[in-house]
DOKEPA-468631 format. One record per residue (C-alpha): residue in three letters; x, y, z. Coordinates in steps of 0.5 Angstrom, whole numbers. Example, Ala and Ser with C-alpha at 12.3 -4.5 7.8 and 13.67 -1.06 7.14 Angstrom:
% DOKEPA-468631
<Ala; <25; -9; 16>>,
<Ser; <27; -2; 14>>,
% end
This chain:
% DOKEPA-468631
<Met; <15; 271; 347>>,
<Thr; <19; 264; 348>>,
<Lys; <16; 258; 344>>,
<Leu; <17; 251; 347>>,
<Leu; <18; 246; 342>>,
<Thr; <19; 238; 343>>,
<Val; <24; 235; 338>>,
<Asp; <28; 229; 337>>,
<Gly; <34; 232; 335>>,
<Val; <38; 239; 335>>,
<Glu; <44; 241; 331>>,
<Val; <47; 248; 333>>,
<Glu; <52; 250; 328>>,
<Phe; <57; 256; 328>>,
<Glu; <60; 258; 322>>,
<Lys; <65; 264; 321>>,
<Gln; <64; 268; 315>>,
<His; <69; 270; 310>>,
<Thr; <71; 278; 311>>,
<Asn; <67; 280; 305>>,
<His; <60; 278; 308>>,
<Ala; <55; 282; 311>>,
<Cys; <57; 279; 318>>,
<Lys; <62; 276; 321>>,
<Trp; <58; 269; 324>>,
<Cys; <52; 265; 322>>,
<Val; <49; 261; 327>>,
<Tyr; <44; 256; 325>>,
<Ile; <39; 252; 329>>,
<Arg; <37; 245; 326>>,
<Leu; <31; 241; 328>>,
<Lys; <30; 234; 327>>,
<Lys; <23; 231; 328>>,
<Lys; <21; 224; 326>>,
<Asp; <24; 223; 319>>,
<Lys; <24; 231; 318>>,
<Glu; <29; 236; 319>>,
<Gln; <29; 243; 318>>,
<Thr; <33; 249; 319>>,
<Leu; <29; 253; 324>>,
<Leu; <33; 259; 325>>,
<Met; <39; 263; 322>>,
<Ile; <42; 268; 326>>,
<Arg; <47; 273; 323>>,
<Val; <52; 277; 328>>,
<Asn; <58; 281; 328>>,
<Glu; <60; 279; 335>>,
<Lys; <63; 272; 336>>,
<Pro; <58; 267; 339>>,
<Phe; <58; 266; 346>>,
<Thr; <56; 259; 349>>,
<Arg; <54; 256; 356>>,
<Phe; <54; 249; 358>>,
<Thr; <50; 248; 365>>,
<Tyr; <47; 243; 369>>,
<Asn; <40; 243; 373>>,
<Ser; <40; 239; 379>>,
<Gly; <33; 241; 381>>,
<Lys; <35; 246; 386>>,
<Met; <40; 250; 382>>,
<Val; <43; 251; 375>>,
<Ile; <51; 251; 375>>,
<Leu; <56; 251; 369>>,
<Ser; <59; 244; 368>>,
<Glu; <65; 242; 364>>,
<Glu; <62; 235; 364>>,
<Ile; <56; 237; 360>>,
<Leu; <61; 241; 356>>,
<Ser; <65; 234; 355>>,
<Glu; <58; 230; 354>>,
<Ile; <56; 235; 348>>,
<Phe; <63; 235; 345>>,
<Thr; <63; 228; 344>>,
<Asn; <57; 228; 340>>,
<Ser; <60; 234; 335>>,
<Val; <63; 233; 328>>,
<Asn; <70; 232; 328>>,
<Val; <72; 236; 322>>,
<Thr; <79; 234; 322>>,
<His; <77; 227; 321>>,
<Ile; <73; 228; 315>>,
<Leu; <78; 232; 312>>,
<Asp; <83; 227; 313>>,
<Arg; <79; 222; 310>>,
<Glu; <77; 226; 304>>,
<Ile; <84; 228; 303>>,
<Asp; <86; 220; 303>>,
<Lys; <80; 219; 298>>,
<Ile; <83; 224; 293>>,
<Glu; <90; 222; 294>>,
<Asn; <88; 215; 293>>,
<Lys; <85; 217; 286>>,
<Asp; <91; 220; 284>>,
<Asp; <95; 214; 286>>,
<Lys; <91; 210; 281>>,
<Lys; <91; 214; 275>>,
<Lys; <99; 214; 276>>,
<His; <99; 206; 275>>,
% end
């Protein structure tokens, strides 16, 4: 049975697991409604998750690179976050040396 929810925000996270875990991947579905956030679902799976980005024109649903781009512009840039954290650590080390 499918459940229809209306929320303010959705986050989907794909997490590759360490080799000693019981599964290869975890997929998290998190929802935001007003000032509350919660993980609705955690899925454990061994096959790599498959994603599809589509556009519903009202007459047909088609695969869409534009939708893929639109979604990914809202994704977390992990490289940027890691670079920023590394800079913070390096700056602390430089201050300690002086």
